[in-house]
Structures are given as C-alpha cells and as structure tokens.
C-alpha positions as CSV (number, residue, x, y, z in Angstrom):
1,X,86.9,124.6,102.7
2,X,90.3,123.4,102.9
3,X,93.5,124.3,101.8
4,X,93.6,121.1,99.4
5,X,90.6,121.5,98.0
6,X,92.2,122.6,94.9
7,X,94.9,119.9,94.1
8,X,94.1,116.9,91.9
9,X,92.8,113.8,93.2
10,X,94.4,110.4,93.5
11,X,94.4,106.7,93.3
12,X,95.3,107.4,97.1
13,X,92.2,109.2,97.4
14,X,90.4,107.0,95.4
15,X,90.9,103.8,97.9
16,X,90.6,106.2,100.6
17,X,86.9,106.2,99.4
18,X,86.5,103.1,98.7
19,X,87.8,102.0,102.4
20,X,85.8,104.1,103.5
21,X,82.5,103.3,102.4
22,X,83.3,99.4,102.2
23,X,83.8,100.0,106.7
24,X,80.7,102.3,107.0
25,X,78.5,100.2,105.1
26,X,80.0,96.8,106.1
27,X,80.0,96.0,101.8
28,X,82.8,93.7,99.6
29,X,81.9,96.0,96.8
30,X,82.3,99.9,95.9
31,X,81.2,101.3,93.1
32,X,83.0,104.8,91.7
33,X,81.7,107.2,89.0
34,X,81.7,110.5,87.5
35,X,84.9,112.3,86.7
36,X,87.1,110.4,89.3
37,X,86.3,106.9,88.5
38,X,89.2,107.3,85.8
39,X,91.8,107.1,89.0
40,X,90.6,103.2,88.9
41,X,91.9,102.6,85.4
42,X,94.2,105.7,85.0
43,X,95.8,107.3,87.8
44,X,98.2,109.1,85.9
45,X,95.4,110.4,84.1
46,X,96.4,114.5,82.9
47,X,96.1,116.9,85.6
48,X,93.2,118.4,84.3
49,X,90.8,115.7,84.2
50,X,91.8,115.0,88.1
51,X,90.8,118.5,89.5
52,X,87.6,117.7,90.7
53,X,86.9,118.1,95.1
54,X,85.0,115.3,95.3
55,X,84.5,111.9,94.6
56,X,81.0,110.1,93.2
57,X,80.5,106.8,95.0
58,X,77.8,104.6,96.5
59,X,77.8,100.9,98.0
60,X,76.3,98.1,96.4
61,X,74.4,97.2,98.9
62,X,72.6,101.0,99.4
63,X,69.5,99.5,98.9
64,X,69.6,96.9,101.8
65,X,71.5,99.3,104.2
66,X,68.4,101.3,104.1
67,X,65.6,98.6,104.4
68,X,67.9,97.4,107.4
69,X,68.0,100.8,108.9
70,X,64.0,101.8,108.3
71,X,63.3,98.7,110.1
72,X,65.6,99.6,113.4
73,X,64.6,102.6,113.0
74,X,60.5,102.8,112.4
75,X,59.5,106.2,110.4
76,X,63.3,106.8,109.4
77,X,63.9,107.8,106.0
78,X,67.2,106.5,105.9
79,X,69.4,107.0,102.6
80,X,72.5,105.9,101.8
81,X,73.3,108.9,99.9
82,X,72.4,111.0,102.3
83,X,74.3,108.9,105.1
84,X,77.7,109.4,103.0
85,X,76.7,113.1,103.0
86,X,76.3,113.4,107.0
87,X,79.8,111.4,107.2
88,X,82.0,112.1,104.2
89,X,80.3,114.9,102.8
90,X,81.3,118.5,101.8
91,X,82.5,120.3,105.1
92,X,82.6,116.8,106.8
93,X,85.3,116.1,109.2
94,X,86.6,113.8,106.2
95,X,86.9,117.0,104.2
96,X,89.0,118.5,106.5
97,X,91.1,115.6,107.1
98,X,91.8,114.5,103.3
99,X,91.3,117.7,101.0
100,X,88.4,116.1,99.4
101,X,84.8,114.9,100.2
102,X,82.7,111.9,98.8
103,X,79.6,112.6,97.0
104,X,77.1,110.2,98.0
105,X,75.3,108.7,94.5
106,X,73.3,106.1,93.6
107,X,73.2,103.8,90.6
108,X,70.9,106.3,88.4
109,X,73.2,109.4,88.7
110,X,75.4,109.0,86.1
111,X,74.2,108.5,82.0
112,X,75.8,105.0,81.2
113,X,75.3,103.5,77.9
114,X,73.8,99.9,78.5
115,X,75.7,97.3,79.2
116,X,78.5,99.3,80.9
117,X,79.3,96.2,83.9
118,X,79.6,94.0,81.4
119,X,82.9,96.9,80.6
120,X,83.5,97.8,83.7
121,X,87.2,97.9,85.1
122,X,87.3,96.1,89.3
123,X,90.0,96.0,91.6
124,X,90.5,94.8,94.6
125,X,91.5,96.5,97.8
126,X,92.0,94.9,101.2
127,X,89.9,96.5,103.6
128,X,90.4,95.2,107.2
129,X,91.5,92.1,106.5
130,X,89.0,91.1,103.4
131,X,89.0,91.6,99.9
132,X,86.4,94.8,98.7
133,X,85.8,95.4,94.8
134,X,86.2,98.7,93.6
135,X,84.3,99.2,90.1
136,X,84.5,102.1,87.9
137,X,83.1,102.5,83.9
138,X,85.5,101.7,81.3
139,X,87.0,105.2,80.2
140,X,84.6,105.2,77.5
141,X,81.6,104.7,79.1
142,X,83.0,107.8,81.7
143,X,83.2,110.1,78.6
144,X,79.8,108.8,77.5
145,X,78.2,110.3,81.1
146,X,80.1,113.2,80.7
147,X,78.9,113.8,77.0
148,X,75.1,113.6,78.8
149,X,75.8,117.0,80.5
150,X,78.1,118.4,78.5
151,X,79.1,121.8,81.1
152,X,82.7,123.1,80.4
153,X,84.2,121.3,83.2
154,X,82.9,118.3,81.0
155,X,84.5,119.6,77.8
156,X,87.5,119.8,79.3
157,X,87.8,116.7,80.5
158,X,86.8,114.8,77.9
159,X,89.0,117.1,75.5
160,X,92.1,116.1,78.0
161,X,91.4,112.6,77.4
162,X,91.1,113.1,73.7
163,X,94.5,115.1,73.3
164,X,96.1,111.7,75.1
165,X,94.2,108.5,74.3
166,X,92.1,109.6,70.5
167,X,88.9,108.4,71.2
168,X,87.5,106.5,68.4
169,X,84.5,107.9,66.7
170,X,82.4,104.9,65.9
171,X,83.0,103.3,68.9
172,X,81.9,106.5,71.0
173,X,78.7,106.5,68.5
174,X,77.5,103.1,69.2
175,X,78.0,103.9,73.1
176,X,75.7,107.1,72.6
177,X,73.3,105.1,70.5
178,X,73.1,102.8,74.1
179,X,72.8,105.2,76.0
180,X,69.3,106.6,75.9
181,X,70.3,110.3,75.7
182,X,66.8,112.3,74.4
183,X,67.4,112.6,70.5
184,X,68.6,116.2,70.9
185,X,71.3,115.4,73.4
186,X,72.2,112.6,71.6
187,X,73.1,114.6,68.4
188,X,74.7,117.5,70.5
189,X,77.2,114.4,72.0
190,X,77.5,113.4,68.3
191,X,78.5,116.7,67.0
192,X,80.9,117.4,69.8
193,X,82.6,113.9,69.3
194,X,83.1,114.3,65.5
195,X,84.3,117.9,65.9
196,X,86.8,116.3,68.2
197,X,88.4,113.8,66.0
198,X,88.0,116.0,62.8
199,X,90.2,118.4,64.6
200,X,92.7,115.5,65.5
201,X,92.7,114.5,61.9
202,X,93.8,117.6,60.3
203,X,90.1,118.5,59.3
204,X,89.1,114.9,58.4
205,X,85.8,113.1,59.0
206,X,87.7,110.1,59.6
207,X,87.4,108.6,63.1
208,X,89.6,109.3,66.1
209,X,93.6,107.6,66.0
210,X,92.6,104.5,68.9
211,X,90.2,103.2,71.3
212,X,89.4,105.1,73.9
213,X,88.6,101.8,76.1
214,X,91.5,100.4,77.4
215,X,94.3,102.0,80.1
C-alpha cells in the first residue's frame, strides 16, 4: 500500500480513472459508480464521503471488448473487470503511482433505481484529442445504491451527504420503490432515511428540506 491510500479522492483522480479506461479500452464512454461517483457532480463533497481507496468504474464497450478478445484468443475467458484489476487494481503499478486504484465492475454491480441513466450526470473530457463521456448516477441514485447494502461506511456516507444536502424523503422513497430491493432491504432503507429526516427536522415526520439531486 502507498502512503497516500488514506487520503481523500479528488476530481483529478476521477478524471485519471476515465482517461485510463478510455485509453485502454478505446472507448468514448466510461461509467463511474459507487461512492466516488459523487465526484462527477460534487467534487467539493465533504471529505468523509471521499475516503475510499478505490474508484469503481467500467468502460461502456466492456462486452464488445470481451467478445473481441475471445475471438482474438480462442479459449480465453477475457473479462473487462479482471483486465482492469490487473492493470489498475489494488497493488498495481497504477495504485502505487497514484495512491488509489480502480475497481473493475460492471452494469450489475450497483443496485441503482430504474431509469437512473435518464438522470445521470454526464461530463466530457478530452482524452488524446478525442471527447470521452464520463457518466455517473445522480446523487440521489448513488444514495439509493448505498442503501442497498447499508454497512457502516454506507451509513457514514449517507449521513455526511444528508448533513449538507438534506435528502427529500418523498423522492428517496420513490427511488427505493424503483430499485427492486428485497422487501426487507427496502423496509430497512426507508426506515433509515425516515430516521435521518426526522432528526433533521427536530423529531418531526416531514420530508427533508431539500432534494438531494443537483449539485
């Protein structure tokens, strides 16, 4: 591990991730998910939300790349996520050089609400003279993906977000309903959000003061 592993992630780290995958996979679109997707819409988010040593990402053309690799190398079980891990993952030269690593994921890794693509944050970066789109879920949808697991790190992330940008209870309940959670997980997620909004409102039952969406 490098000495910088515990530092918070930055917008520069996110851009470095997008450029690395765009170059390696020759793609014009890179998806960022997980907690550090927040960097695309809110680079100045509280430090508590940016303490991850990794950025979860995948190229839009992952399936095409895998097919081409298998055709090029018969018998190969090429997987884009494993390729990312080998080149940019934990313990890689990339990790040692930049103080963070890229976790290769796919479109099924995060439990995101239906329709999240229509609300996604999109920014264009120049990579070697061409335009590459960085795509990340909107903040509310990132929060929902954290509610699916709700481990201590997820709770800390959501609480840090809510402390600065109070979540709207009505919106969050609608997004949870769109997420195809198991009933028990959905109930746990709603209970957690209701508790946060009650505390924010001094113990009342009303919704949070502002929509958690825009930057």
